[in-house]
C-alpha positions in Angstrom: -26.9 47.5 -26.4 -27.5 49.1 -22.6 -29.0 45.4 -21.5 -25.6 44.1 -22.2 -25.8 40.3 -21.2 -29.6 40.8 -19.4 -32.2 39.4 -21.6 -34.4 42.6 -23.2 -37.2 41.3 -21.4 -35.9 40.9 -18.0 -33.9 44.5 -17.9 -35.9 47.0 -16.0 -34.9 49.9 -17.6 -36.9 49.1 -20.8 -40.4 49.0 -18.8 -42.3 52.4 -18.9 -44.1 53.8 -15.6 -47.3 51.9 -16.8 -45.8 48.7 -17.2 -44.6 48.7 -14.0 -47.5 50.3 -12.7 -49.8 47.3 -14.1 -47.6 44.8 -13.1 -49.6 42.3 -11.6 -48.3 40.5 -8.0 -45.6 43.1 -7.1 -45.3 42.1 -3.9 -43.5 38.5 -5.3 -42.2 40.2 -8.1 -38.3 39.5 -8.0 -36.1 42.6 -8.3 -32.3 42.1 -8.8 -29.4 44.7 -7.9 -26.2 44.2 -9.6 -23.2 44.8 -7.7 -19.4 45.1 -8.8 -16.5 47.2 -8.7 -14.0 48.9 -11.2 -10.6 48.0 -9.5 -7.5 46.3 -10.3 -7.4 42.6 -11.0 -3.4 42.4 -11.6 -1.8 42.8 -14.9 -3.6 40.1 -16.8 -7.3 41.4 -16.1 -9.6 44.3 -16.8 -10.5 46.8 -14.1 -14.4 45.4 -14.8 -13.7 41.5 -13.5 -16.3 41.9 -10.4 -18.7 43.7 -12.7 -18.6 41.8 -15.6 -19.3 38.2 -13.3 -22.3 39.7 -11.8 -23.8 41.0 -15.0 -22.9 37.6 -17.0 -24.0 35.5 -14.1 -27.8 37.2 -13.6 -27.8 37.4 -17.6 -27.4 33.6 -17.8 -29.7 32.9 -15.2 -32.3 34.7 -16.4 -32.0 33.3 -19.6 -32.4 30.1 -18.1 -35.2 30.8 -15.2 -38.8 29.7 -15.9 -40.8 32.2 -17.9 -43.9 32.3 -15.6 -41.2 34.0 -12.7 -41.6 37.3 -12.8 -37.7 38.7 -12.5 -36.1 41.8 -13.5 -32.5 43.0 -13.6 -31.4 46.5 -12.4 -28.6 48.1 -14.4 -25.3 47.3 -13.0 -23.7 49.1 -9.9 -20.4 49.4 -11.4 -18.8 51.1 -8.7 -18.0 49.7 -5.5 -16.0 50.0 -1.8 -12.9 49.4 -3.3 -10.2 51.0 -1.2 -8.0 47.7 -0.4 -6.7 48.3 -3.9 -6.8 52.0 -4.2 -2.8 51.9 -4.4 -2.9 50.8 -7.6 -3.8 52.8 -10.6 -7.3 52.3 -12.1 -9.0 51.5 -9.1 -12.4 53.4 -8.4 -13.9 53.3 -5.2 -16.7 54.3 -3.3 -16.6 55.3 0.3 -18.4 52.7 2.9 -21.2 55.4 3.5 -21.2 56.3 0.0 -22.2 52.9 -1.4 -24.5 52.1 1.8 -26.4 55.5 0.6 -26.6 54.6 -3.0 -27.9 51.3 -2.1 -30.4 52.3 0.4 -31.9 55.3 -2.2 -32.1 52.6 -4.7 -34.0 50.3 -2.5 -36.9 53.0 -1.6 -37.2 53.6 -5.1 -38.0 50.0 -5.6 -40.3 49.9 -2.6 -42.3 53.0 -3.4 -42.8 51.3 -6.9 -44.5 48.7 -5.1 -42.0 46.2 -5.0 -41.1 44.0 -1.7 -38.6 41.6 -2.9 -34.9 42.9 -3.8 -31.8 40.9 -4.3 -28.1 42.7 -3.6 -26.4 40.8 -5.8 -22.6 41.5 -5.2 -19.5 40.0 -6.7 -16.5 41.8 -5.0 -15.4 40.3 -1.8 -14.5 43.9 -0.3 -18.2 45.0 0.3 -20.4 42.5 1.8 -20.9 43.9 5.3 -22.0 47.1 3.4 -24.7 45.2 1.8 -26.3 43.2 5.0 -26.4 46.8 6.9 -28.5 48.4 4.0 -30.6 45.1 3.9 -31.2 45.0 7.6 -31.7 48.3 8.1 -34.2 48.7 4.6 -35.8 45.9 6.7 -36.4 47.5 9.9 -37.6 50.5 8.2 -40.0 48.4 6.1 -41.8 45.2 7.5 -42.9 43.9 4.5 -39.9 44.4 2.6 -37.8 41.0 2.2 -34.1 42.1 1.1 -31.9 39.6 0.1 -27.9 40.7 0.7 -26.4 37.8 -1.4 -22.6 37.2 -2.8 -22.7 35.4 -6.4 -20.4 33.0 -5.6 -22.2 31.8 -2.8 -24.8 29.4 -4.7 -25.7 25.5 -4.2 -22.9 23.5 -6.9 -20.4 26.0 -6.8 -18.4 24.4 -4.6 -18.1 21.3 -5.8 -17.3 22.9 -9.2 -14.5 24.6 -7.6 -13.0 21.1 -5.5 -12.9 19.8 -9.1 -10.9 22.4 -10.9 -8.8 24.5 -8.5 -6.1 22.7 -6.2 -6.4 23.0 -2.6 -3.7 26.1 -2.6 -6.0 27.7 -4.7 -9.3 26.9 -2.6 -7.5 28.6 0.0 -5.9 31.7 -1.3 -6.7 32.1 -4.6 -9.3 35.2 -3.8 -8.3 37.7 -6.1 -7.6 37.6 -10.0 -6.6 34.0 -9.6 -7.4 31.0 -11.1 -11.1 30.8 -10.8 -11.7 34.9 -12.0 -9.4 34.4 -15.0 -11.0 31.2 -16.1 -14.2 32.8 -15.9 -13.2 35.9 -18.1 -11.9 33.4 -20.4 -15.0 32.6 -20.8 -17.3 36.0 -20.7 -14.5 37.9 -22.3 -12.0 36.3 -23.6 -10.4 39.3 -25.9 -9.9 41.6 -22.4 -7.4 38.9 -20.8 -4.2 39.0 -21.3 -3.0 35.6 -20.8 1.2 36.3 -21.5 0.8 39.0 -18.9 -0.2 36.2 -16.0 1.9 35.3 -13.3 1.1 33.5 -9.6 1.4 35.2 -6.7 0.3 34.2 -3.4 -0.4 36.3 -0.2 3.5 37.5 1.0 4.0 38.0 4.8 0.3 36.6 5.8 0.6 34.9 9.3 0.9 31.1 8.7 0.4 29.7 12.0 -2.1 30.9 14.6 -5.9 31.7 14.5 -5.5 35.0 12.3 -5.8 35.0 9.0 -6.8 37.8 6.2 -10.0 36.0 5.3 -11.2 33.9 8.0 -13.3 33.7 11.0 -10.6 35.9 13.0 -9.3 38.4 10.1 -7.1 41.2 10.5 -7.6 44.3 8.1 -5.0 44.5 5.0 -4.9 46.3 1.7 -3.8 44.6 -1.0 -0.2 45.8 -1.5 0.6 44.6 1.9 -0.2 40.9 0.6 1.0 41.6 -3.4 2.9 43.2 -5.5 1.2 42.4 -8.5 -2.2 42.7 -7.3 -2.8 39.1 -7.9 -3.5 36.9 -4.9 -3.9 33.2 -6.6 -2.1 31.8 -9.6 -4.0 32.6 -12.9 -1.6 30.4 -15.1 -3.6 27.6 -14.9 -7.1 29.3 -15.9 -8.7 28.0 -18.8 -11.9 28.9 -21.0 -12.9 25.5 -20.4 -12.9 25.7 -16.7 -14.7 29.1 -17.0 -17.5 27.8 -18.9 -18.2 25.1 -16.1 -18.2 28.1 -13.4 -20.1 30.0 -15.6 -22.9 27.4 -15.8 -22.7 26.3 -12.3 -22.8 29.8 -11.1 -26.2 30.1 -13.5 -27.7 27.3 -12.3 -27.4 28.2 -8.7 -28.7 31.6 -9.2 -31.8 30.1 -11.2 -32.6 28.2 -7.9 -32.1 31.1 -5.9 -34.3 33.5 -7.9 -36.8 30.9 -7.5 -36.5 30.6 -4.1 -36.7 34.7 -3.7 -39.9 34.5 -6.0 -41.7 32.3 -3.4 -40.0 33.4 -0.3 -42.6 34.7 2.4 -41.1 36.8 5.5 -41.6 34.8 8.9 -43.7 36.7 11.1 -43.3 35.6 14.7 -44.5 38.9 15.9 -48.1 38.4 14.4 -48.7 35.8 16.4 -51.1 35.8 19.1 
């Protein structure tokens, strides 16, 4: 099934060109481009983690979304900018320039079809800046184009759920293949998780004093092998399907709210004021 986690009636490629042409109120139809990656996630998780998270969260959100709100998912963009992981076999990465070009071309096609609201839904932590550049440049080129460069995990509710389910150390340092991602995969793709291979590994050699950090307000550039021998940054041994079910539900609920707000969103246009 090409649509995978996405409901059939919300999967954009299943439309005909005449369906698209006849779609009413196109300027408020929400088009969503899920974006992930194919990259190492330690010895216990499959390469598809980030892409699977985008697809499953979006699919569950679209199932719960009010049927009167027009919103459609584009096909998953499986490849991302994953060069921080390229020392680990299996990682497939695009360059920043290639990913940016792909996003720009996809968005131009969406705009040309008459749509004016596009969500770039990203689940890979190595590429938010590229989506932000694409969104700004697209809006510069088309002043009536509302483009939203959003991170799957940054939605309402998830912060409280994470605090309830994860340890303080995991909240701070568990950024890759740790408890949260492993739990979520146990919920959505349990047959692909090899818990017998799961082992905790936190960043090795990271400065633990001063203002610099790997992911904070004042970061330094790093490659995964600088910090981890296994490719894991976190503790997957404490993961469970029950945690994953709760995380998935919270993420989906948050994304229902996001899609609703994008549907009703109106671009500010102070420049039109007299």
